[in-house]
LOKOLLUM-730444 format. One line per 10 residues: number of its first residue (from 1); their letters; for each residue z, y, x of C-alpha. Coordinates in pm, 1 decimal, always signed. Example, Ala and Ser with C-alpha at 12.3 -4.5 7.8 and 13.67 -1.06 7.14 Angstrom:
# LOKOLLUM-730444
1> as> +780.0 -450.0 +1230.0; +714.0 -106.0 +1367.0
//
This chain:
# LOKOLLUM-730444
1> myglllesir> +551.7 -321.9 +689.7; +746.7 -176.7 +416.8; +788.6 +204.9 +384.1; +1159.9 +181.1 +458.7; +1063.4 +67.9 +851.0; +849.0 +443.3 +838.8; +1100.2 +629.4 +612.1; +1401.6 +613.1 +882.7; +1170.1 +716.1 +1140.8; +1087.4 +1035.1 +876.1
11> hfivgkygee> +1481.0 +1054.6 +805.5; +1581.5 +1147.0 +1117.3; +1320.1 +1368.1 +1255.1; +1323.3 +1573.4 +1016.6; +1691.1 +1602.7 +948.6; +1699.7 +1675.8 +1368.1; +1382.0 +1823.3 +1436.4; +1218.1 +1987.7 +1051.4; +1023.7 +1896.9 +843.3; +719.2 +2154.9 +1009.2
21> lwseivniag> +752.8 +1924.7 +1353.3; +774.6 +1612.4 +1176.0; +450.9 +1767.1 +938.8; +253.2 +1825.2 +1321.0; +298.7 +1403.3 +1449.5; +240.0 +1278.7 +1099.3; -131.9 +1519.9 +1191.4; -150.6 +1418.3 +1542.9; -122.2 +1049.8 +1399.9; -387.6 +1048.7 +1151.3
31> tsshefvthr> -165.2 +842.9 +913.1; -233.7 +956.3 +544.4; +158.1 +1001.2 +426.1; +374.5 +1238.0 +501.0; +691.5 +1074.1 +323.3; +733.4 +683.3 +194.9; +800.0 +451.5 -15.0; +1029.7 +256.9 +129.1; +998.3 -108.0 -80.1; +597.4 -12.8 -50.6
41> lydenwifki> +323.2 -139.1 +229.4; +172.5 +35.3 +456.1; -25.0 -84.5 +748.7; +149.1 -227.4 +1012.0; -1.5 -32.9 +1318.5; +130.9 +342.2 +1169.7; +497.3 +278.6 +1394.1; +282.5 +308.7 +1683.8; +39.1 +596.3 +1615.9; +336.5 +787.3 +1511.0
51> anaattvlgd> +536.0 +711.8 +1802.9; +280.8 +803.1 +2031.9; +194.8 +1147.5 +1840.7; +606.3 +1173.9 +1859.9; +608.1 +1151.1 +2240.6; +338.3 +1408.2 +2281.8; +526.4 +1702.1 +2065.1; +903.1 +1592.3 +2179.7; +716.6 +1621.6 +2530.3; +606.9 +1998.5 +2462.3
61> ldehitvddc> +983.7 +2103.0 +2344.3; +1126.0 +1934.9 +2783.8; +1217.8 +1673.0 +2605.8; +1117.0 +1399.4 +2903.9; +1063.4 +1069.3 +2676.8; +851.7 +817.9 +2689.5; +666.0 +552.6 +2412.3; +928.6 +293.7 +2456.9; +1179.2 +542.5 +2445.5; +1056.0 +618.4 +2086.0
71> mrlfgvcfvk> +1027.1 +265.7 +1990.6; +1391.1 +234.1 +2095.4; +1500.3 +547.3 +1923.3; +1326.4 +452.2 +1596.5; +1583.4 +123.6 +1621.1; +1902.3 +338.2 +1619.6; +1754.5 +504.2 +1331.3; +1631.2 +233.3 +1101.0; +2043.1 +132.0 +1178.9; +2166.5 +491.9 +1068.1
81> ffsfygydpi> +1931.5 +467.5 +720.7; +1968.4 +149.1 +589.1; +2361.0 +256.2 +611.6; +2223.6 +518.6 +420.4; +2074.0 +284.5 +130.6; +2449.5 +137.9 +92.6; +2356.4 -224.6 +295.1; +2698.6 -142.1 +526.5; +2844.9 -439.1 +355.2; +2590.2 -705.9 +442.3
91> irvsgrhfrd> +2651.6 -589.5 +817.9; +2975.9 -612.9 +760.3; +2984.3 -973.8 +610.0; +2740.8 -1133.2 +847.0; +3031.1 -1202.2 +1034.6; +3313.1 -1160.2 +1249.5; +3265.6 -1080.8 +1536.7; +2907.4 -967.2 +1681.6; +2828.7 -1310.4 +1851.1; +2842.9 -1413.2 +1476.3
101> fligidslhe> +2609.7 -1159.3 +1341.5; +2379.7 -1232.3 +1588.9; +2365.3 -1589.3 +1527.1; +2291.3 -1492.6 +1139.5; +1992.9 -1236.7 +1188.1; +1757.5 -1485.9 +1011.8; +2007.4 -1581.2 +699.7; +2010.0 -1142.9 +687.5; +1669.5 -1166.4 +676.3; +1616.6 -1447.9 +420.3
111> hmrfgypkmk> +1872.3 -1218.7 +196.7; +1667.0 -920.8 +198.3; +1312.4 -1084.3 +132.5; +1485.1 -1079.2 -250.4; +1468.5 -676.8 -221.4; +1118.0 -673.6 -46.9; +917.9 -976.1 -100.5; +592.3 -972.7 +97.4; +836.7 -882.9 +391.9; +725.5 -1148.7 +703.0
121> sptfycdeet> +994.6 -1136.8 +888.8; +1073.8 -1205.3 +1268.5; +1323.8 -1478.6 +1416.0; +1633.0 -1472.7 +1643.1; +1800.9 -1753.3 +1727.2; +2109.2 -1692.9 +2002.6; +2159.2 -1917.4 +2292.9; +2331.8 -1929.8 +2646.2; +2618.9 -1838.2 +2539.1; +2918.6 -1723.2 +2774.4
131> stginlhyes> +3263.3 -1537.7 +2677.3; +3055.9 -1243.3 +2860.2; +2708.6 -1226.9 +2660.5; +2421.5 -1428.1 +2533.7; +2063.6 -1457.8 +2590.3; +1883.6 -1348.9 +2207.5; +1559.1 -1458.7 +2119.4; +1287.3 -1323.5 +1999.2; +955.8 -1408.0 +1773.6; +730.1 -1248.6 +1599.8
141> rrkgfmfyvv> +388.0 -1215.9 +1462.1; +389.7 -855.0 +1541.8; +429.9 -710.9 +1929.9; +549.1 -400.1 +2017.6; +830.9 -410.6 +1917.4; +1033.5 -514.1 +2172.6; +1246.1 -164.2 +2252.3; +1323.8 -135.9 +1882.3; +1533.3 -424.6 +1880.0; +1709.9 -294.4 +2145.7
151> gqveeiarkf> +1793.8 -10.7 +1986.7; +1848.9 -221.5 +1676.1; +2120.9 -427.5 +1884.1; +2298.0 -175.6 +2064.9; +2353.5 +50.0 +1710.9; +2463.1 -266.0 +1572.4; +2697.0 -324.0 +1846.3; +2856.1 +8.9 +1827.4; +2877.3 +94.1 +1467.8; +2996.4 -247.3 +1339.9
161> ygisninvki> +3188.2 -391.7 +1585.1; +3312.2 -78.8 +1822.9; +3106.9 -243.5 +2156.0; +3032.5 +75.3 +2241.1; +2926.9 -67.3 +2663.6; +2693.4 -352.7 +2549.2; +2397.1 -404.1 +2847.1; +2008.5 -581.3 +2722.3; +1847.4 -663.2 +2955.7; +1526.7 -827.1 +2906.1
171> lknessqssr> +1485.3 -1164.0 +3037.3; +1128.9 -1292.2 +2917.4; +842.5 -1131.2 +2755.3; +538.7 -1318.4 +2687.4; +432.2 -1024.4 +2389.3; +190.4 -983.1 +2641.8; -74.5 -1276.2 +2657.1; -379.8 -1176.0 +2441.2; -443.5 -1494.5 +2344.5; -71.0 -1620.1 +2167.9
181> eqchivyrle> -68.6 -1597.6 +1800.3; +328.3 -1425.6 +1778.9; +497.3 -1254.0 +2072.7; +845.2 -1428.5 +2224.1; +1095.1 -1241.1 +2401.8; +1443.6 -1377.6 +2569.3; +1674.4 -1047.3 +2578.7; +2039.9 -1097.8 +2737.6; +2322.9 -923.6 +2581.9; +2620.3 -891.1 +2815.5
191> fnnegykppp> +2930.6 -729.9 +2649.9; +3283.3 -842.0 +2604.8; +3172.7 -1179.8 +2390.8; +3556.9 -1199.4 +2230.1; +3442.9 -1414.4 +1936.5; +3353.9 -1682.3 +2177.3; +3530.5 -2043.4 +2187.6; +3413.1 -2270.0 +2493.4; +3385.5 -2636.5 +2343.4; +3691.4 -2804.9 +2504.8
201> pdfltvgtkk> +3686.2 -3129.4 +2750.0; +3575.8 -3440.7 +2455.4; +3910.5 -3637.7 +2672.4; +4121.4 -3363.8 +2456.1; +3990.4 -3396.4 +2147.2; +3939.9 -3774.9 +2143.8; +4245.0 -3891.5 +1994.0; +4177.1 -3688.7 +1671.8; +3835.1 -3755.0 +1602.8; +3850.6 -3947.9 +1238.0
211> avstevffsi> +3522.6 -4145.9 +1194.6; +3371.6 -4075.8 +789.5; +3096.6 -4421.5 +743.4; +2729.5 -4329.8 +655.1; +2876.4 -4456.4 +320.6; +3103.0 -4280.1 +240.2; +2914.8 -4019.4 +304.9; +2578.6 -4096.6 +136.0; +2841.9 -4178.0 -184.8; +2935.5 -3746.4 -125.5
221> fpfslvispd> +2629.3 -3649.1 -48.0; +2301.8 -3865.3 -227.3; +2088.7 -3652.8 -219.3; +2123.4 -3648.3 +158.9; +1910.6 -3732.9 +459.9; +1873.1 -3693.4 +767.5; +1587.0 -3648.6 +984.1; +1523.3 -3783.0 +1358.0; +1327.8 -3577.3 +1664.0; +972.2 -3706.1 +1600.8
231> mtlsmfgngl> +1069.1 -3536.7 +1175.0; +1066.7 -3890.9 +1026.3; +1313.4 -4008.0 +812.4; +1596.8 -4236.2 +913.7; +1835.1 -4235.2 +663.9; +1925.0 -4097.9 +306.9; +2119.1 -4103.9 -11.8; +2170.0 -4318.8 -297.7; +2057.3 -4063.5 -495.1; +1725.4 -3985.8 -315.9
241> qsllgklvlg> +1627.8 -4330.3 -284.9; +1593.8 -4393.9 -655.2; +1348.5 -4118.4 -719.8; +1163.9 -4147.9 -408.9; +1195.2 -4524.3 -360.6; +1326.0 -4681.6 +31.6; +882.6 -4726.1 +115.7; +1001.3 -4310.9 +245.1; +1185.2 -4425.8 +469.6; +1014.0 -4400.0 +877.2
251> rdirevfilr> +733.0 -4184.1 +730.7; +682.4 -3849.6 +836.7; +877.7 -3551.7 +655.3; +592.0 -3360.1 +635.7; +415.9 -3653.2 +449.2; +745.8 -3601.9 +194.7; +835.4 -3268.5 +165.4; +725.6 -2935.6 +172.2; +946.9 -2592.2 +351.0; +984.0 -2446.6 +81.5
261> rpktdftwht> +1265.6 -2189.5 +255.6; +1276.5 -2052.2 +497.7; +838.2 -1938.2 +580.4; +724.3 -2053.5 +860.0; +636.2 -2424.1 +1032.0; +750.5 -2747.2 +991.9; +909.8 -2858.5 +1313.4; +1155.0 -3006.3 +1483.0; +1180.7 -2591.6 +1656.0; +1188.8 -2453.5 +1318.7
271> lltrkvvfel> +1482.6 -2717.0 +1251.0; +1737.4 -2609.1 +1578.5; +1637.6 -2242.2 +1610.7; +1667.5 -2105.5 +1202.5; +2004.0 -2097.3 +1132.6; +1957.3 -1983.5 +703.1; +1957.0 -2207.1 +421.2; +1648.2 -2497.5 +378.9; +1499.1 -2531.8 +68.8; +1286.8 -2888.4 +39.4
281> lskvplirrp> +992.4 -2986.6 -217.3; +896.3 -3308.0 -262.4; +507.7 -3375.5 -189.5; +519.0 -3758.9 -293.7; +581.0 -3894.0 -709.8; +906.9 -3956.4 -825.6; +956.9 -4358.1 -894.1; +1171.2 -4302.0 -1161.0; +1097.9 -4346.2 -1553.9; +1171.7 -4032.1 -1728.7
291> qpkhqgstmt> +1249.6 -4011.5 -2075.4; +926.7 -4146.0 -2311.7; +867.5 -3815.5 -2425.6; +792.3 -3657.1 -2046.8; +572.4 -3935.2 -1989.0; +242.6 -3831.4 -1754.8; +436.9 -3530.4 -1697.7; +481.5 -3422.8 -1330.7; +787.6 -3315.6 -1143.7; +885.2 -3210.5 -835.0
301> lhlrgqmkfm> +1243.1 -3240.1 -656.5; +1366.1 -2921.1 -515.5; +1617.1 -2940.8 -226.4; +1871.9 -2672.9 -88.6; +2080.7 -2656.5 +197.7; +2180.4 -2678.2 +561.0; +2054.0 -2801.0 +849.4; +2318.8 -2956.8 +1053.9; +2278.7 -3038.8 +1434.2; +2446.3 -3409.7 +1525.1
311> hdwdkflfic> +2517.9 -3439.4 +1844.3; +2598.8 -3788.7 +1883.3; +2291.3 -3865.1 +1643.4; +2069.1 -3582.8 +1803.0; +2010.6 -3563.5 +1480.5; +1938.8 -3381.6 +1188.3; +2126.1 -3414.7 +875.2; +2027.4 -3214.0 +597.4; +2312.9 -3131.6 +296.4; +2182.5 -3061.2 +45.5
321> splianldtm> +2213.3 -3118.8 -365.5; +1887.0 -3061.4 -573.6; +1813.3 -2742.5 -745.5; +1854.8 -2816.5 -1150.1; +1673.5 -2567.8 -1381.7; +1813.3 -2728.1 -1733.7; +1835.3 -3027.7 -1898.7; +1453.0 -3074.0 -1967.4; +1413.5 -3048.1 -1560.5; +1668.0 -3361.8 -1578.3
331> lqsglymndl> +1475.3 -3553.7 -1827.2; +1091.8 -3480.0 -1688.2; +1270.2 -3612.7 -1336.0; +1449.1 -3918.6 -1473.1; +1751.8 -3771.0 -1337.4; +2112.4 -3829.2 -1565.9; +2436.4 -3625.2 -1558.7; +2574.3 -3854.4 -1325.6; +2346.3 -3845.2 -1031.9; +2465.1 -3543.3 -967.1
341> smhdtsqema> +2797.6 -3406.6 -725.9; +3123.5 -3247.4 -912.9; +3183.4 -3103.4 -633.0; +2843.1 -2810.2 -663.2; +2765.8 -2716.1 -907.5; +2471.3 -2888.9 -1010.0; +2606.6 -2955.8 -1329.8; +2643.0 -2680.0 -1481.5; +2346.0 -2577.7 -1356.6; +2222.8 -2859.5 -1545.0
351> lsgikplpql> +2441.0 -2780.3 -1929.7; +2437.2 -2416.2 -1904.4; +2100.3 -2347.6 -1859.7; +2184.6 -2097.5 -1559.3; +1832.1 -2045.4 -1384.2; +1859.8 -2207.1 -970.1; +1729.2 -1900.1 -768.6; +1457.2 -2038.3 -653.0; +1273.3 -2049.9 -971.4; +1460.9 -1662.9 -1037.5
361> eyardqqfeq> +1315.1 -1631.1 -706.2; +995.4 -1754.0 -827.7; +1004.6 -1505.0 -1152.3; +996.0 -1254.7 -922.1; +714.8 -1365.1 -747.4; +540.3 -1342.1 -1073.9; +681.9 -1007.2 -1176.7; +510.1 -807.6 -847.0; +241.1 -1038.3 -858.8; +184.4 -849.1 -1190.9
371> gieleenmrk> +293.9 -516.7 -1063.8; +64.6 -543.7 -806.9; -228.2 -638.4 -1054.8; -78.2 -304.1 -1323.1; -85.8 -78.4 -996.3; -485.2 -183.4 -953.1; -540.5 -210.8 -1254.0; -392.6 +180.2 -1354.4; -571.4 +328.0 -983.1; -876.1 +160.4 -1136.8
381> leeerqrsed> -798.5 +415.0 -1474.3; -755.0 +654.0 -1294.6; -1085.8 +641.8 -1081.0; -1252.0 +618.6 -1505.2; -1049.3 +918.4 -1568.1; -1159.9 +1103.1 -1320.9; -1581.2 +999.0 -1336.4; -1514.9 +1112.3 -1724.0; -1362.4 +1388.5 -1600.7; -1653.0 +1526.3 -1347.3
391> llyrmvpkpi> -1883.5 +1416.9 -1592.5; -1754.1 +1630.0 -1923.9; -1727.8 +1925.8 -1604.3; -2110.5 +1839.5 -1575.2; -2216.3 +1878.2 -1966.9; -1936.0 +2163.5 -2041.0; -1862.2 +2443.6 -1850.7; -1455.9 +2345.4 -1679.8; -1256.6 +2598.6 -1911.8; -1458.5 +2484.5 -2219.8
401> aerlkrggnp> -1348.4 +2103.3 -2137.3; -950.1 +2145.9 -2067.6; -904.1 +2368.4 -2437.1; -1131.4 +2017.5 -2586.0; -902.7 +1816.9 -2330.7; -605.2 +2007.8 -2481.4; -691.7 +1882.2 -2832.0; -890.4 +2191.8 -2915.1; -1153.5 +2194.7 -3213.6; -1547.3 +2245.5 -3071.7
411> idtceefdaa> -1650.0 +2514.3 -3338.2; -1350.1 +2713.9 -3177.5; -1528.4 +2731.1 -2833.4; -1831.2 +2963.1 -2993.3; -1754.8 +3377.0 -2847.4; -1917.3 +3641.6 -2849.3; -1990.1 +3869.8 -2456.6; -2027.5 +4191.2 -2382.9; -2100.4 +4205.8 -2043.7; -2296.2 +3861.5 -1893.0
421> tvlfsymdgf> -2609.2 +3748.8 -1601.1; -2787.7 +3561.9 -1676.4; -3063.0 +3375.7 -1435.2; -3401.4 +3166.7 -1471.7; -3605.9 +3032.2 -1189.3; -3894.9 +2781.1 -1184.9; -4123.7 +2635.9 -942.4; -4404.7 +2801.9 -961.5; -4717.7 +2549.6 -1002.0; -4555.5 +2264.8 -1004.8
431> tsictrlnam> -4711.4 +2192.0 -1343.0; -4994.9 +2103.2 -1148.6; -4802.9 +1972.7 -809.9; -4721.2 +1699.6 -1079.6; -5119.9 +1597.9 -1118.1; -5092.1 +1517.8 -745.3; -4749.7 +1351.9 -785.2; -4673.8 +1028.8 -964.0; -4324.4 +986.2 -1171.1; -4071.6 +925.2 -850.9
441> qavtlinnlf> -4233.6 +1183.4 -642.6; -4167.4 +1433.9 -888.3; -3839.5 +1331.4 -953.6; -3742.6 +1343.6 -592.6; -3906.0 +1698.9 -512.2; -3689.4 +1861.2 -854.9; -3427.4 +1657.0 -780.9; -3405.7 +1778.5 -402.3; -3442.5 +2144.0 -523.3; -3121.0 +2136.7 -822.4
451> ikfdlltekh> -2948.5 +1982.9 -571.6; -2931.2 +2246.1 -373.3; -2910.1 +2518.6 -687.9; -2582.0 +2330.5 -811.2; -2437.0 +2346.5 -445.9; -2521.9 +2777.8 -515.1; -2314.6 +2794.7 -824.7; -2020.2 +2641.6 -667.9; -2046.8 +2866.1 -387.0; -2089.0 +3148.7 -610.6
461> nvykfetlgd> -1895.3 +3074.4 -863.8; -2156.8 +3050.8 -1177.2; -2237.4 +2855.8 -1474.4; -2558.3 +2679.5 -1458.8; -2639.3 +2669.1 -1810.6; -2965.5 +2392.2 -1824.0; -3232.8 +2254.5 -1623.9; -3541.5 +2137.1 -1846.6; -3885.6 +1924.1 -1720.9; -4113.6 +2210.5 -1637.9
471> alymavsgvp> -3853.7 +2263.2 -1297.8; -3652.7 +2617.4 -1518.4; -3347.3 +2646.3 -1371.6; -3026.3 +2866.2 -1589.8; -2752.9 +3013.3 -1475.8; -2509.2 +3210.4 -1658.0; -2267.1 +3482.7 -1460.8; -1905.6 +3569.6 -1701.2; -1974.0 +3298.6 -1980.0; -1732.9 +3068.6 -2042.5
481> vrtehhaepm> -1472.4 +3297.1 -1758.1; -1503.2 +3646.0 -1903.6; -1553.9 +3896.1 -1536.4; -1554.8 +4265.6 -1509.4; -1847.7 +4238.4 -1231.8; -2079.3 +3947.5 -1375.8; -2405.2 +4069.3 -1183.4; -2334.4 +4044.9 -785.0; -2247.3 +3688.0 -785.4; -2594.6 +3634.1 -955.1
491> aamaldmlka> -2780.9 +3875.8 -721.6; -2606.8 +3701.7 -432.1; -2735.6 +3331.0 -558.0; -3024.6 +3446.1 -673.2; -3052.8 +3555.0 -286.1; -2914.0 +3229.1 -198.1; -3215.8 +3034.5 -381.3; -3488.9 +3252.2 -175.9; -3340.0 +3076.5 +137.7; -3267.9 +2713.6 -8.0
501> vqlvkdpitk> -3663.6 +2650.2 -126.3; -3793.3 +2702.2 +142.8; -3640.4 +2369.8 +300.6; -3794.0 +2187.6 +4.5; -4197.4 +2094.7 +104.0; -4459.9 +1991.8 -128.9; -4498.0 +1596.0 -93.3; -4823.4 +1657.4 -50.3; -4980.9 +1981.7 +160.8; -4579.4 +1947.6 +317.4
511> kpmtitvgih> -4544.5 +2366.6 +255.7; -4259.8 +2531.4 +160.2; -4236.1 +2540.3 -235.4; -4147.9 +2930.8 -399.9; -4022.1 +2947.0 -737.6; -4015.8 +3324.2 -908.7; -3656.7 +3404.2 -1036.9; -3562.7 +3707.3 -1293.4; -3279.7 +3823.6 -1404.7; -3067.8 +4051.5 -1694.3
521> sgpvaaglvg> -2742.8 +4161.1 -1802.7; -2621.2 +4182.3 -2110.8; -2365.2 +4068.4 -2466.6; -2447.9 +3724.2 -2531.0; -2244.6 +3399.9 -2708.4; -2190.4 +3094.6 -2665.7; -1988.6 +2819.5 -2717.0; -2011.3 +2435.3 -2873.9; -2336.6 +2311.6 -3020.1; -2347.7 +1997.9 -3180.5
531> ertlqyclfg> -2073.7 +1703.2 -3341.0; -2163.6 +1361.1 -3118.9; -2320.0 +1500.6 -2845.1; -2189.2 +1834.9 -2727.2; -2366.7 +2069.7 -2592.0; -2218.0 +2422.3 -2452.6; -2539.7 +2693.9 -2514.3; -2589.4 +3083.9 -2490.4; -2724.5 +3273.9 -2726.9; -2907.8 +3669.6 -2780.5
541> dtvniasrlr> -3169.8 +3893.1 -2669.9; -3022.8 +3889.2 -2314.9; -3145.2 +3520.1 -2230.8; -3502.7 +3539.5 -2457.5; -3505.4 +3867.2 -2172.8; -3425.8 +3744.2 -1905.9; -3692.5 +3476.1 -1949.9; -3954.5 +3701.7 -1998.9; -3874.4 +3889.2 -1650.2; -3892.5 +3531.8 -1519.2
551> ttalpmrihi> -4259.6 +3462.6 -1646.3; -4339.3 +3810.6 -1506.8; -4168.1 +3778.6 -1158.1; -4393.9 +3817.6 -865.0; -4327.9 +3500.8 -585.1; -4046.5 +3514.5 -393.5; -3880.8 +3774.3 -540.1; -3579.6 +3844.6 -758.0; -3747.8 +4031.9 -1119.5; -3428.9 +4227.3 -1291.2
561> sencreclee> -3349.3 +4473.4 -1596.7; -3257.1 +4760.6 -1546.0; -2953.5 +4667.8 -1695.6; -2897.6 +4414.0 -1431.3; -2963.0 +4735.1 -1131.1; -2696.8 +4999.0 -1319.0; -2434.0 +4683.6 -1286.8; -2555.5 +4671.7 -918.4; -2549.3 +5013.7 -819.2; -2211.4 +5060.7 -689.8
571> sdfitefrge> -2236.4 +4722.3 -520.8; -2378.3 +4706.6 -103.7; -2712.4 +4563.0 -254.2; -3054.0 +4694.6 -199.2; -3320.2 +4711.5 -533.2; -3647.7 +4861.4 -555.8; -3859.1 +4983.2 -875.2; -4149.9 +4764.6 -920.4; -4228.4 +5017.2 -1209.1; -4276.7 +4953.7 -1612.2
581> ielk> -4377.6 +4636.6 -1706.6; -4410.9 +4480.8 -2078.9; -4269.8 +4171.0 -2147.1; -4432.9 +4001.6 -2431.2
//
């Protein structure tokens, strides 16, 4: 489903009720978009989700509205919205009267396919026409649009043909049968059908009819053909005979031609109901010998025209002409200029090299497919770019990475920080534990712990500097983003680390692991080191002191320096004097 349908709904609801109510409807519907691109494809179920959500939201506003009412309203919205997009002239020239428009709806959809090439349009056809109304048949693979069509028909009758007193009845609804691949709904439209002209009695027109012989007709339209109710080829002109031969006469036309347009099954029912331009492509080889330089080339005959039902014959006459792209196409197919009619544009198009519409459609479809492929490549590129950024942010602090992305020199990242807080932690007994584990168990153990610590760095907005193979974990607060309160986040993280480590068990003894923690506050220097493999490093006595505090710490206790305690004095953290400890 193209976004044109969904955007028309959004346009109406936002205009009448406001953006806030539309957001509420979209949130209830669970769609991932609040706005829709008119030429983009979306999930077909979204319109039903929006209808159900709108019923709930508008019901809360004391508006008694059902889902069927919503779908009917959405149909009205669509007609108003495509008028906003400049489609009014197409509707106005579709027919002098409303009945003419109804009969030609399929032709309108065929025209819309140029702008919406992936559109899978429904089928409309009419019967039982009188001066007081007409039956409109609706066939579609989509179910649930019964009242949507009613809204569209009523609004078009009112807006473009001045018919305000139209009455729409549903005579038959086969969409409820789940076994059917497509639905079939018959509407009775009751209105003043002033465009209807009943056929005159035969006795009044016999004297005015002039018969045209088949020889004369096929000399004027040499590529036309006749189709019997059993879908066999019963007659065709000399132009077609010279290309296909007489042996195709009497064969099923579906063995000789492919139906290119309209996009539906090639059946007698299709010929009866589809009032659109038909295009056929030959399946059998052309028998006329091409020019010598084109020997061995394969070519198909492309016919375009109108299917006209001949009541006297009970057959369809396909009045058509071949579509010729250029002179090379003529040479490949064995056609000559005198084979083409002078009353149409076939000769001019062949001589001028003007591309016929089907070839332009093919080129458009190719461009569309290339556009989809380009969008997919852009999406993959964006995913790879995001992965690269995520990896970069893991290796380098985000503020530093952003400076590098803007073209900054790595040397310029080296800075001095007057005040920062550094933390070291170590998993107690990790070396001895590794002697009882295999390599994979040891890696899994340390990975489980460090994943928890990494989440804590994000929670407390501190930066993890490095992890070493012997279960040593290092983090800093106040670098690379300076902050006056750098000790508090690090102290809070240290307390959370003591809680987190209790969730990690020794694989052998199943007992919780323990860690030692050391923290010191003071000046540091930091910056990127290296050329090919950059690493953001931290230097200074503050780093050394924090590391030595960790080595003298007690299990599951946080060993801080006097500098760190002074930074925490004005906070809610409680510290305890341990005594004088000699740091080596």
